[in-house]
N, C-alpha and C positions, 0 to 999 in steps of 0.2 A: 129523425133518429136521435135518441137521447145520448148526451155526452157520457163517456165512461166515468165511473166514480174515481176520484183521486185515490192514489195508492197511499197506504199508511207508510210512515217513515221506515218501519222495519221491512216491509215488503219491497219498498223502493230500493233500499240498500241491498237486499238479497238479490233482486233482479239485476241491479247494476253490476254487482260482483259476478253474477253468472254470465252476463253479456260481455263483460270485460275479459272473461276467460275463453270465450269462444269466438269473439268477433274477428280476430286475425285469421284463424283457421277457416271461418266461414267465408271471408272475403277471398282468400287464396283458392279454396275449393271452387267457389263460384267462378273466379277468373279462369282457372284451368279447365273448368267444364265448358265455359262459353268461348274462351279465347278472346274475350273482349272485356276490358276493365270497366267501361261504362255500364254494360249490361250486368256485370257482377255487382257493382255498387247498388244498382237499383234492386236487384234480387235480395241483397242483404237488408236493405232498408225495408222492403215489403215484408220480409220474414220477421224482422225485429218488431215492427208495428203490429203485426198479426199475433205475435207471441205474447207481448207484455200484458194485454188485457186478460185473456183466459188463464195465463200462468199463475196469477195471484190466487186462483181457486184450486190449483193443482198442488200435489206434493212435490217437493224439490227433486225427488228422485225421478219424477216423470218429466222434468224440464228438458234434459238432453234429447230424448226421443221426440218430444213435441217440437222443439226448435228445429232440429235437422229435418224432421218431416215437413214442416212448413217451408223450409228453404228448398228442399228437393222437389217440392210440388209447384214451385213458381214456374211460369212459362219460360223464363230465361234458361233455367237448367233442364227442363223437360225437353224442350225443342230448341237447342242452341243453333245459331246460324252456321251455315257451311263456310262462312268467310272468316272463321276464327283463326288466330295465329298463335303458334307455339314455337318457341325458338330453342336452339341448342339441344341440351340433354332432354328437354321436354318434348321434342319432336315426335316421340312415340305416341303421345296422347292424340295427335292429329290423325293417326291411322285407325283409331278405335271408333266404334259406334257410340252414340251418346249414352246408351244404357250401360254399356261395358265400361266406358270412361268414368261415369258417375260412381259405379260400383267400386272401381279401383281407387278413386279419390276419397271415398268415404273410409276406406281402409288405411291408406298411406297419408292422407291429409287430415281427415277429421279424427282418425284414431278410433273408430268404432269397431267393435267386434262383430262376428258374423251374425249373432242373434239380433243385436240392435240395428245393424245395417240392413238386414233383411226386413225388419219391422218398419224401418224408415222408408224403404222402397216399396213396401206392401207386397213382398214376394216371400216364398218359403225359403228355408235355408239352402235347399238343394239348388234352386234356381239362382240364388245369389252366388253360390260357389261356382256354378257353371259360368256365370258372367265374369266372375273374378278370374277364373282360369283362362277365359278367352282374352282378357285384358293383359295377361302376364306376358312380358317380353319373351321372345324365343331366340335360341341360339341358331347357329348355322345349320344344325341338324334337325331343326324343328322341335326341339325339346325346350321346356321351360328354362329360362336363363335366370338363375338365382342372383348372379352378379349384376345383371341388368336391372333386376327388381330392386336390389338394394341401392344401386346408383340412382334410380328414378325416385325412390322414397327419400333418399338423402337430399336430392335436389328440391323436392317439394318442401321439405323441412327448412331448407335454406331460404326459400321464398317466404315462408311464414316468419322466420326469425329476422330476416333483413328487410322487412317491410319499411318503406320510406316514411320519414317523419311527417310529411304532409298528409299521407294517407292514414297514418295513425291518428293524427289530430282530427281528420275527417270522421273516423270511426268514433272518436270520443264525443264529438259534437252530435253525431247521430244517436249515440247511446243516451246522452243527456236529454235530447229532445224527445225520444220515445218514452223515457221514464217520466219526464215532466208533462208530457202530452202537448207540448208547445212546439210547433213547427219552426225550424230555424228560419229566421227572416233573411231574405235576400236583399243585399244592399242595392237601393235604387240608384241608377245612374242618371243624374240630373243633366239635362241638355242645356247648355248655356244659351241664353236668349241673345239674339243679335243686338248690338248696341244701337241705341237711338241716335238720331242726328245731333240732338242737344247734348247727349252724353259724350259724343266724340269731340265736342268743342272744348278747348282748354279752359280750365277754371280760372277765375280772376287771380287766385293765389298762385297758380302755376305761371300765368302770364307775368306776374310781378317779380318772378325770380330772376329774369334776365337783367333788368335795370339794377337790381340789388347786387348782382354779381359784378357789374361794371363799376359800381361805386366802391365795392370792396377792393377790386384790383387797383383803383386809383389811390385809395387810402394806403394800400400796401406799397405802392411805387413812390409816393411822395417823399417818405424819409430817405429812400435810396437816391432820389434826385438831389435832395438837399445835401446828402453826404458827398456826392460827386462835386457839387458846387464848392463846398468847403475845402475839399482836397485840391481843386484847381486853384482856389485863392491862396492856399498855403504854399503850393508849389511856386506860384508867381511871386509871392512876397519874399520867399527865401532864396530862390534861385534865379529870379529875374526873368523867368520864362515869358515868352510872348504868347502864351496860350490864352486865347480869348474865352471868357466864361460863356456858358450857354445864354442865349437871348432870354431876357426876362428875369434872370436870377441875380445879376450884378451889373452895375453900370460903370463905376469908377472905383479905384483902390482907395478906401477910406483912411489908410495908414500913411502918415507923412513922415518921411525919413530925412534927417538933417545931419550932416557930418559935424562932429565935435572936434575942437582943437586938440592936438597931441600934447598932453601934460607930462610926458615922460622925458622931456629934454632936461639934462642936469644943469643946475645953476652954476655960475662961475664961482671961483674961490673967494672972491671978495664979497660975494652975495650970501655965503653961508654964515649965519650968526653963531653957530656952534663950533666953527673951525678953530678959534683960539683956545677954547676949553679942551678940545680933543688933542691939540698939540701939547698942552701942558701935561695932560694925563700920560701921553706916550713918553714924555721926557722925564717922568717921575722915576727915580732909581728903585723905589719899593713896589713897582708895578708887578714884579714877579711874585713877591710875597703876598701881595693883595689878591692875586689870582688864585692862591692856594689857601685863602683865609678860611674857607669852610672846612677843609681837611685839618688845618692846624687847630682850629677851634675844637673839633671833635677829639683830636689827640690830646689837647691840653685838658679836656674834661675827663680824661682817663678811660677812653673807649677801649674795648677789647681789641687785641691784635687779630688780624685776619688769620684764618687757618692755613697752615702750610700744606698745600695739596701737591707739592712736588714729589712726595714719596708715594709709592703704591699703597692703596688701602686694602684691608682684608675683605675677601668676598663674603665671608660669613661672620657677622659680629659675634663676640663672645656673649654668653648668657649674662643677664644682669646680676645674677648671684655669684658669678665666678670671681669678681674682684672683692667680694665681701668676705675676707678671711678673718678668723678669730684666733685668739691665742690658743684655744683648745685644738683648733685644726692643725696648728704648727706642731703641737706636741703629739 
């Protein structure tokens, strides 16, 4: 089988834009038809891959009917399993037959009108309307329930609008792969091989780490031991403590201490050579004048008298120009 021809950039952009507009609704319609998210994803992937190739040769107006027709013809949507699950407000879908449920979802999920929906299902408009009426919720009296119809349609739209981000990214990857024609690669899980016996043996570099760590600790502890020895020696030399230094660090005290004679004893009166001169100075009658010699010399030189600070001083000095009065000012 020949590989499909690559799409032109314009056709690829147009097809990508179309799929981006319908992929969310297609996924939700498929999931609500089958009641199984895994089956829904496979159905959307099959429909997208079958659509892209022939769609390049069709008019853009024909694309919606072509895509939804391919999706509704997948085995997952035609014959959904009986084990599907619908929760909460969507529980009404579980009571419907597969054909009636699909007719309802094409209207409230895909947004197709009666003409296109009947063409997608391959039935006439009357048969489609009958299937749609059979799928409509009923009230307690057995009549069509308009409020129940609206609530069901709103819930389907919520499912489309609030699609989770992981599923949105999954749709984006699927769209890119069908446009490019390249299947998304599955990451291979590599199984770790068991380690060989020689790999489990410690390397020489790892074995050498233990001795190096021991040497490092010894180098770090040696300055601390020396500091302790110096502290013990200082304590013993200053306070005469009987603390023995650690073995191997010091043997004897190297400092020799010798008591010196006390030189503070005063000499006798007869032994002072300056005693006679001091006695003559104290007997001098001009000793009092000599003690004021510096002040008298300053006074004799005409030094200014000290300021009299016995009177209170003004708190604010007068301006400098206040004392400079002229004759004109007096007149």
